[in-house]
LODREN-915127 format. One record per residue (C-alpha): residue number from 1; x negated, y negated, z. Coordinates in nm, 4 decimals, always signed. Example, Ala and Ser with C-alpha at 12.3 -4.5 7.8 and 13.67 -1.06 7.14 Angstrom:
<r 1, <-1.2300, +0.4500, +0.7800>>
<r 2, <-1.3670, +0.1060, +0.7140>>
//
This chain:
<r 1, <+0.2375, +2.2550, -0.3146>>
<r 2, <-0.1234, +2.1494, -0.4430>>
<r 3, <-0.3971, +1.9258, -0.3799>>
<r 4, <-0.4720, +1.6571, -0.6501>>
<r 5, <-0.8474, +1.5862, -0.7250>>
<r 6, <-0.9527, +1.2884, -0.9441>>
<r 7, <-1.3034, +1.2955, -1.0690>>
<r 8, <-1.4928, +1.0196, -1.2214>>
<r 9, <-1.1671, +0.9188, -1.4160>>
<r 10, <-1.2104, +0.6036, -1.6646>>
<r 11, <-0.9375, +0.4650, -1.8796>>
<r 12, <-0.9911, +0.1998, -2.1572>>
<r 13, <-0.7246, +0.0439, -2.3827>>
<r 14, <-0.9364, -0.0532, -2.7007>>
<r 15, <-1.2339, -0.2489, -2.5857>>
<r 16, <-1.0430, -0.3217, -2.2533>>
<r 17, <-1.1543, -0.1023, -1.9484>>
<r 18, <-0.8925, -0.0553, -1.7080>>
<r 19, <-1.0411, +0.2082, -1.4594>>
<r 20, <-1.4048, +0.2361, -1.4054>>
<r 21, <-1.4795, +0.5605, -1.2656>>
<r 22, <-1.2265, +0.6636, -0.9885>>
<r 23, <-1.2939, +0.9489, -0.7403>>
<r 24, <-1.0171, +1.0519, -0.4898>>
<r 25, <-0.9306, +1.3713, -0.3095>>
<r 26, <-0.5522, +1.4188, -0.2242>>
<r 27, <-0.4940, +1.6764, +0.0252>>
<r 28, <-0.2290, +1.9655, -0.0306>>
<r 29, <+0.0874, +1.8236, +0.1379>>
<r 30, <-0.0257, +1.4724, +0.2038>>
<r 31, <+0.1275, +1.1516, +0.1546>>
<r 32, <-0.1233, +0.9176, -0.0412>>
<r 33, <-0.0283, +0.5537, -0.1226>>
<r 34, <-0.2169, +0.3779, -0.4261>>
<r 35, <-0.1983, +0.0260, -0.3302>>
<r 36, <-0.3428, -0.3091, -0.4876>>
<r 37, <-0.2379, -0.6244, -0.6713>>
<r 38, <-0.0800, -0.6190, -1.0094>>
<r 39, <-0.3152, -0.5110, -1.2937>>
<r 40, <-0.5546, -0.3129, -1.0559>>
<r 41, <-0.4977, +0.0130, -1.2475>>
<r 42, <-0.2774, +0.1912, -0.9898>>
<r 43, <+0.0241, +0.2612, -1.2087>>
<r 44, <-0.2070, +0.3577, -1.4885>>
<r 45, <-0.3760, +0.6087, -1.2764>>
<r 46, <-0.0498, +0.7501, -1.1728>>
<r 47, <+0.0764, +0.7918, -1.5266>>
<r 48, <-0.2536, +0.9770, -1.5911>>
<r 49, <-0.1867, +1.2147, -1.3342>>
<r 50, <+0.1577, +1.2667, -1.4746>>
<r 51, <+0.0160, +1.3062, -1.8326>>
<r 52, <+0.1838, +0.9904, -1.9571>>
<r 53, <-0.1415, +0.8336, -2.0338>>
<r 54, <-0.4606, +0.9871, -2.1785>>
<r 55, <-0.7821, +1.0209, -1.9706>>
<r 56, <-1.0773, +0.8348, -2.1479>>
<r 57, <-1.3212, +1.0260, -1.9310>>
<r 58, <-1.3235, +1.2288, -1.6212>>
<r 59, <-1.1071, +1.5069, -1.4935>>
<r 60, <-0.7976, +1.5357, -1.3034>>
<r 61, <-0.7082, +1.8693, -1.1292>>
<r 62, <-0.3756, +1.9656, -0.9761>>
<r 63, <-0.4658, +2.2569, -0.7413>>
<r 64, <-0.7262, +2.4695, -0.9307>>
<r 65, <-0.6072, +2.3777, -1.2718>>
<r 66, <-0.7600, +2.1090, -1.4825>>
<r 67, <-0.4878, +1.9109, -1.6525>>
<r 68, <-0.6639, +1.6752, -1.8810>>
<r 69, <-0.5068, +1.8164, -2.1941>>
<r 70, <-0.1685, +1.9730, -2.0174>>
<r 71, <+0.1460, +1.8205, -2.1437>>
<r 72, <+0.3555, +1.6530, -1.8815>>
<r 73, <+0.6328, +1.8972, -1.8588>>
<r 74, <+0.3609, +2.1700, -1.7868>>
<r 75, <+0.2075, +2.0098, -1.4930>>
<r 76, <+0.4684, +2.1099, -1.2561>>
<r 77, <+0.5108, +1.7457, -1.1257>>
<r 78, <+0.8254, +1.5276, -1.0642>>
<r 79, <+0.7976, +1.1496, -1.1115>>
<r 80, <+1.0482, +0.8929, -0.9391>>
<r 81, <+1.0512, +0.5617, -1.1514>>
<r 82, <+1.1055, +0.1906, -1.0457>>
<r 83, <+1.4174, +0.1623, -1.2611>>
<r 84, <+1.5724, +0.4994, -1.1447>>
<r 85, <+1.6082, +0.6261, -1.4985>>
<r 86, <+1.9442, +0.7790, -1.4566>>
<r 87, <+2.1760, +0.8999, -1.7606>>
<r 88, <+2.4646, +0.6570, -1.7368>>
<r 89, <+2.7162, +0.8959, -1.9062>>
<r 90, <+2.6480, +1.1578, -1.6493>>
<r 91, <+2.7876, +1.2043, -1.2953>>
<r 92, <+2.5343, +1.2560, -1.0111>>
<r 93, <+2.5812, +1.6250, -1.0151>>
<r 94, <+2.5204, +1.6192, -1.4004>>
<r 95, <+2.2093, +1.4045, -1.3343>>
<r 96, <+2.0508, +1.6409, -1.0562>>
<r 97, <+2.1274, +1.9490, -1.2868>>
<r 98, <+1.9921, +1.8252, -1.6141>>
<r 99, <+1.6291, +1.9254, -1.5847>>
<r 100, <+1.7371, +2.2738, -1.4543>>
<r 101, <+1.9726, +2.3045, -1.7493>>
<r 102, <+1.6823, +2.2295, -1.9911>>
<r 103, <+1.4881, +2.4892, -1.8130>>
<r 104, <+1.7705, +2.7542, -1.8854>>
<r 105, <+1.8308, +2.8323, -1.5148>>
<r 106, <+2.1468, +3.0374, -1.4375>>
<r 107, <+2.4740, +2.8570, -1.3031>>
<r 108, <+2.3998, +3.0159, -0.9541>>
<r 109, <+2.0645, +2.8787, -0.9284>>
<r 110, <+2.1565, +2.5173, -1.0540>>
<r 111, <+2.4505, +2.4881, -0.7990>>
<r 112, <+2.2353, +2.6165, -0.5071>>
<r 113, <+1.9433, +2.3579, -0.5958>>
<r 114, <+2.1721, +2.0824, -0.6479>>
<r 115, <+2.3785, +2.1436, -0.3485>>
<r 116, <+2.0671, +2.1625, -0.1486>>
<r 117, <+1.9156, +1.8286, -0.2848>>
<r 118, <+2.2688, +1.6579, -0.2332>>
<r 119, <+2.2696, +1.7680, +0.1147>>
<r 120, <+1.9298, +1.6647, +0.1927>>
<r 121, <+1.9826, +1.3151, +0.0438>>
<r 122, <+2.3335, +1.2639, +0.1780>>
<r 123, <+2.4795, +1.2707, -0.1716>>
<r 124, <+2.7355, +1.5545, -0.1370>>
<r 125, <+3.0428, +1.3169, -0.1406>>
<r 126, <+2.8992, +1.1265, -0.4499>>
<r 127, <+2.8282, +1.4304, -0.6736>>
<r 128, <+3.1433, +1.3338, -0.9163>>
<r 129, <+3.0400, +0.9598, -0.9361>>
<r 130, <+2.8593, +0.7973, -1.2333>>
<r 131, <+2.5511, +0.5714, -1.1810>>
<r 132, <+2.7607, +0.2531, -1.2254>>
<r 133, <+2.9484, +0.3539, -0.9257>>
<r 134, <+2.6687, +0.3704, -0.6986>>
<r 135, <+2.4681, +0.1103, -0.4992>>
<r 136, <+2.0939, +0.0508, -0.5797>>
<r 137, <+1.9978, +0.2838, -0.2686>>
<r 138, <+2.2356, +0.5804, -0.3719>>
<r 139, <+2.0948, +0.5608, -0.7257>>
<r 140, <+1.7337, +0.5818, -0.6039>>
<r 141, <+1.8577, +0.8791, -0.3759>>
<r 142, <+1.9719, +1.0401, -0.7104>>
<r 143, <+1.6562, +0.9849, -0.8755>>
<r 144, <+1.4979, +1.1517, -0.5827>>
<r 145, <+1.7204, +1.4274, -0.5827>>
<r 146, <+1.6480, +1.4915, -0.9669>>
<r 147, <+1.2850, +1.5295, -0.8519>>
<r 148, <+1.3549, +1.7644, -0.5522>>
<r 149, <+1.5662, +2.0240, -0.7475>>
<r 150, <+1.2453, +2.0998, -0.9697>>
<r 151, <+1.0578, +2.2091, -0.6588>>
<r 152, <+0.7383, +2.0438, -0.7876>>
<r 153, <+0.3676, +2.0873, -0.6629>>
<r 154, <+0.3417, +1.7110, -0.6587>>
<r 155, <+0.5916, +1.4184, -0.6360>>
<r 156, <+0.4827, +1.0855, -0.7991>>
<r 157, <+0.6453, +0.7709, -0.7074>>
<r 158, <+0.5887, +0.4558, -0.9136>>
<r 159, <+0.6951, +0.1475, -0.7025>>
<r 160, <+1.0583, +0.3221, -0.6436>>
<r 161, <+1.1777, +0.0525, -0.3976>>
<r 162, <+1.0856, -0.2713, -0.5688>>
<r 163, <+1.4391, -0.3306, -0.7063>>
<r 164, <+1.6146, -0.3014, -0.3677>>
<r 165, <+1.6671, -0.5783, -0.1205>>
<r 166, <+1.4544, -0.6185, +0.1818>>
<r 167, <+1.6789, -0.4485, +0.4321>>
<r 168, <+1.7471, -0.1601, +0.2177>>
<r 169, <+1.3592, -0.1130, +0.1296>>
<r 170, <+1.3015, -0.0722, +0.4943>>
<r 171, <+1.5725, +0.2064, +0.5171>>
<r 172, <+1.4443, +0.3673, +0.2093>>
<r 173, <+1.0874, +0.3981, +0.2969>>
<r 174, <+1.1823, +0.5614, +0.6328>>
<r 175, <+1.4047, +0.8210, +0.4257>>
<r 176, <+1.1086, +0.8807, +0.1813>>
<r 177, <+0.8683, +0.9464, +0.4542>>
<r 178, <+1.1104, +1.1619, +0.6267>>
<r 179, <+1.1843, +1.3517, +0.3170>>
<r 180, <+0.8114, +1.4200, +0.2402>>
<r 181, <+0.7651, +1.5366, +0.5970>>
<r 182, <+1.0552, +1.7785, +0.5755>>
<r 183, <+0.9535, +1.9225, +0.2253>>
<r 184, <+0.5797, +1.9143, +0.2780>>
<r 185, <+0.5134, +1.8448, -0.0910>>
<r 186, <+0.2047, +1.6572, -0.1974>>
<r 187, <+0.2986, +1.3173, -0.2841>>
<r 188, <+0.1253, +1.0049, -0.4546>>
<r 189, <+0.3118, +0.6844, -0.4097>>
<r 190, <+0.2076, +0.3567, -0.5871>>
<r 191, <+0.3126, -0.0009, -0.4609>>
<r 192, <+0.1638, -0.3423, -0.4372>>
<r 193, <+0.3436, -0.3860, -0.0923>>
<r 194, <+0.0850, -0.3233, +0.1730>>
<r 195, <+0.3531, -0.3038, +0.4287>>
<r 196, <+0.5040, +0.0121, +0.2546>>
<r 197, <+0.1478, +0.1463, +0.2400>>
<r 198, <+0.0922, +0.0988, +0.5956>>
<r 199, <+0.4311, +0.2379, +0.7142>>
<r 200, <+0.4356, +0.5325, +0.4882>>
<r 201, <+0.0899, +0.6823, +0.4055>>
<r 202, <-0.1305, +0.9435, +0.5276>>
<r 203, <-0.4177, +0.8070, +0.3520>>
<r 204, <-0.4273, +0.4636, +0.1504>>
<r 205, <-0.6307, +0.4017, -0.1435>>
<r 206, <-0.7037, +0.0340, -0.1941>>
<r 207, <-0.7654, -0.0494, -0.5696>>
<r 208, <-0.8733, -0.3709, -0.7174>>
<r 209, <-0.9884, -0.4426, -1.0737>>
<r 210, <-0.9860, -0.0930, -1.1634>>
<r 211, <-1.1965, +0.0137, -0.8877>>
<r 212, <-1.1417, +0.1827, -0.5577>>
<r 213, <-1.2421, -0.0356, -0.2884>>
<r 214, <-1.1819, +0.1611, +0.0292>>
<r 215, <-0.9859, +0.4891, +0.1194>>
<r 216, <-0.8741, +0.5923, +0.4772>>
<r 217, <-0.5800, +0.6042, +0.7151>>
<r 218, <-0.3628, +0.2816, +0.7612>>
<r 219, <-0.5214, +0.1941, +1.0974>>
<r 220, <-0.8673, +0.2873, +0.9581>>
<r 221, <-0.8374, +0.0198, +0.6926>>
<r 222, <-0.6711, -0.2216, +0.9455>>
<r 223, <-0.9428, -0.1911, +1.2185>>
<r 224, <-1.2498, -0.1267, +0.9695>>
<r 225, <-1.2037, -0.2964, +0.6391>>
<r 226, <-1.5177, -0.2286, +0.4185>>
<r 227, <-1.5326, -0.5684, +0.2584>>
<r 228, <-1.3465, -0.9178, +0.2132>>
<r 229, <-1.0904, -0.7878, -0.0287>>
<r 230, <-0.9574, -0.4974, +0.2012>>
<r 231, <-0.9530, -0.7137, +0.5070>>
<r 232, <-0.7494, -0.9852, +0.3308>>
<r 233, <-0.5220, -0.7145, +0.1435>>
<r 234, <-0.4279, -0.4994, +0.4446>>
<r 235, <-0.2258, -0.6769, +0.7117>>
<r 236, <+0.0489, -0.9188, +0.7123>>
<r 237, <+0.0028, -1.2111, +0.7632>>
<r 238, <-0.3300, -1.1771, +0.6175>>
<r 239, <-0.6691, -1.1986, +0.8007>>
<r 240, <-0.7893, -1.5352, +0.8455>>
<r 241, <-1.1334, -1.6282, +0.6872>>
<r 242, <-1.3631, -1.9076, +0.8016>>
<r 243, <-1.6863, -2.0072, +0.6060>>
<r 244, <-1.9658, -2.0084, +0.8823>>
<r 245, <-2.3372, -1.9602, +0.9292>>
<r 246, <-2.5489, -1.8081, +1.1989>>
<r 247, <-2.6778, -2.0300, +1.4773>>
<r 248, <-3.0472, -2.0667, +1.5296>>
<r 249, <-3.1821, -1.8354, +1.8042>>
<r 250, <-3.0472, -1.4906, +1.8946>>
<r 251, <-2.7632, -1.4836, +1.6604>>
<r 252, <-2.4808, -1.4842, +1.9507>>
<r 253, <-2.2751, -1.7490, +1.7736>>
<r 254, <-2.1875, -1.8563, +1.4303>>
<r 255, <-2.1188, -2.2319, +1.3317>>
<r 256, <-1.8364, -2.3213, +1.1501>>
<r 257, <-1.8183, -2.6125, +0.8775>>
<r 258, <-1.7559, -2.8782, +1.1437>>
<r 259, <-2.0051, -2.7472, +1.3645>>
<r 260, <-1.7742, -2.5635, +1.6057>>
<r 261, <-1.9135, -2.2464, +1.7427>>
<r 262, <-1.7644, -1.9098, +1.7883>>
<r 263, <-1.9107, -1.5935, +1.9387>>
<r 264, <-2.0628, -1.3759, +1.6721>>
<r 265, <-1.9539, -1.0054, +1.6547>>
<r 266, <-2.3144, -0.8904, +1.5926>>
<r 267, <-2.6677, -1.0239, +1.5421>>
<r 268, <-2.7435, -1.1476, +1.1964>>
<r 269, <-2.9862, -1.3611, +0.9931>>
<r 270, <-3.0077, -1.7332, +1.0597>>
<r 271, <-2.8825, -1.9768, +0.7593>>
<r 272, <-2.7196, -1.6929, +0.5740>>
<r 273, <-2.3678, -1.7737, +0.4151>>
<r 274, <-2.1146, -1.5845, +0.6011>>
<r 275, <-1.7307, -1.5480, +0.6402>>
<r 276, <-1.5882, -1.4737, +0.9793>>
<r 277, <-1.2692, -1.2853, +0.9788>>
<r 278, <-0.9937, -1.3113, +1.2423>>
<r 279, <-0.6564, -1.1424, +1.2191>>
<r 280, <-0.3671, -1.3767, +1.3154>>
<r 281, <-0.2609, -1.1771, +1.6247>>
<r 282, <-0.6134, -1.1907, +1.7647>>
<r 283, <-0.6446, -1.5555, +1.7876>>
<r 284, <-0.5410, -1.6874, +2.1335>>
<r 285, <-0.4111, -2.0494, +2.1877>>
<r 286, <-0.6287, -2.1773, +2.4968>>
<r 287, <-0.7558, -2.4930, +2.6612>>
<r 288, <-1.1103, -2.4013, +2.5246>>
<r 289, <-1.2166, -2.2926, +2.2100>>
<r 290, <-1.2502, -2.4482, +1.8532>>
<r 291, <-1.0264, -2.7525, +1.7773>>
<r 292, <-0.7309, -2.7062, +1.5469>>
<r 293, <-0.4700, -2.9296, +1.3883>>
<r 294, <-0.0999, -2.7852, +1.3676>>
<r 295, <+0.0310, -2.8024, +1.0243>>
<r 296, <+0.3781, -2.6133, +1.0710>>
<r 297, <+0.5270, -2.3794, +1.3140>>
<r 298, <+0.7486, -2.0762, +1.1965>>
<r 299, <+0.9468, -1.8934, +1.4588>>
<r 300, <+1.0434, -1.5464, +1.3510>>
<r 301, <+1.2306, -1.4214, +1.6676>>
<r 302, <+0.9964, -1.1922, +1.8241>>
<r 303, <+0.6719, -1.3817, +1.7302>>
<r 304, <+0.5871, -1.7255, +1.6489>>
<r 305, <+0.3581, -1.8144, +1.3457>>
<r 306, <+0.1587, -2.1427, +1.3732>>
<r 307, <-0.0394, -2.2604, +1.0711>>
<r 308, <-0.3255, -2.4798, +1.1552>>
<r 309, <-0.6292, -2.6304, +1.0018>>
<r 310, <-0.9759, -2.5269, +1.1637>>
<r 311, <-1.2788, -2.6634, +1.0124>>
<r 312, <-1.1162, -2.7449, +0.6840>>
<r 313, <-0.9797, -2.4057, +0.6319>>
<r 314, <-0.6037, -2.3200, +0.7063>>
<r 315, <-0.5537, -2.0245, +0.9500>>
<r 316, <-0.2259, -1.8549, +1.0656>>
<r 317, <-0.1826, -1.7718, +1.4440>>
<r 318, <+0.0723, -1.5107, +1.5602>>
<r 319, <+0.1835, -1.5558, +1.9022>>
<r 320, <+0.4392, -1.3711, +2.1200>>
<r 321, <+0.5088, -1.6848, +2.3029>>
<r 322, <+0.7482, -1.9271, +2.1842>>
<r 323, <+0.5113, -2.2481, +2.1531>>
<r 324, <+0.6895, -2.5754, +2.0564>>
<r 325, <+0.4504, -2.7634, +1.8501>>
<r 326, <+0.4828, -3.0461, +1.5892>>
<r 327, <+0.2690, -3.1011, +1.2615>>
<r 328, <-0.0379, -3.3042, +1.3752>>
<r 329, <-0.0609, -3.1727, +1.7308>>
<r 330, <-0.4147, -3.0835, +1.8489>>
<r 331, <-0.4773, -2.7268, +1.9981>>
<r 332, <-0.7673, -2.5182, +2.0696>>
<r 333, <-0.8114, -2.1385, +1.9397>>
<r 334, <-1.0165, -1.8724, +2.0736>>
<r 335, <-1.0574, -1.5376, +1.8965>>
<r 336, <-1.0135, -1.2466, +2.1412>>
<r 337, <-1.3546, -1.0859, +2.2361>>
<r 338, <-1.4563, -0.7954, +2.0245>>
<r 339, <-1.1828, -0.8834, +1.7447>>
<r 340, <-1.3777, -1.0628, +1.4855>>
<r 341, <-1.5498, -0.9565, +1.1840>>
<r 342, <-1.8478, -1.0781, +0.9652>>
<r 343, <-1.8774, -1.0628, +0.5752>>
<r 344, <-2.1437, -1.1497, +0.3479>>
<r 345, <-2.0088, -1.4284, +0.1539>>
<r 346, <-2.2058, -1.3452, -0.1463>>
<r 347, <-2.1368, -0.9955, -0.1847>>
<r 348, <-1.8008, -0.9716, +0.0017>>
<r 349, <-1.9384, -0.6775, +0.2055>>
<r 350, <-1.8741, -0.6524, +0.5869>>
<r 351, <-2.1747, -0.6571, +0.7935>>
<r 352, <-2.2096, -0.3809, +1.0435>>
//
């Protein structure tokens, strides 16, 4: 096992800058998730750790070793890809053993390592099958097994679950997290799915446009987003945003576009362009509060999602109660005390 240190790393393709100076410290034995929208640079960063992309400037260290110019095969990492990358003409056993054979390991060592990986991943009964005879989840297990047999210092996962259906994705993310806890191998996992990030990570790195927006534990990012981007990206359904201004006086309230007033989470400048953030589960449907027009109601079983228009903005309310509303119904919403956020509309930064 080893830590991974990324210092002032930049990457450009010709004149196009993709990463603008990334600094991340990944602790030994941790599970770190790089998350962000498509094109934010997370997969490029992962490939740079693997040695599959050159670093334009900066430094990457695995343990105490600087690896900028070290070939991929000498970095002691193992990568699990989105498309499984299995050899179709080889059985599961042969796929698992292939890297060990290339490393000229003896037959006893190969059998021992393959058997251990197969047992960990419940592949023992599938060792003589070919990839075409396996389900998507089984193929992904083989891909992970092929990484496990190498006993690497670092596992790298590049959106490994994106080709699976929704139910299998939930099962597999639990299995991957359980596997990482069992092996205690440093893992770096790339995804654009923030639910995967929230449920699997020890630490989340939120990326956007080639920059790191915020680093922290899942609940730190959820409860204390640094800016509008992180607040809107982490959480499902996403945080609601309402344009507002501070009310004249002591700043105890903000005024929405239609003149409705909501208690302010902090004292702030009068007449400043602000954005009020409220998570869907923190809106209460009450007899008092700001007026809202129901657009559509989506029952999900455990929860009911009510989409409304408030002061010209569409918001989502998540309620445990099974409300029966119709489009056009008039209701009132009140944020839970202490559960609102204020952001500077111009910079996107959170006011604290």
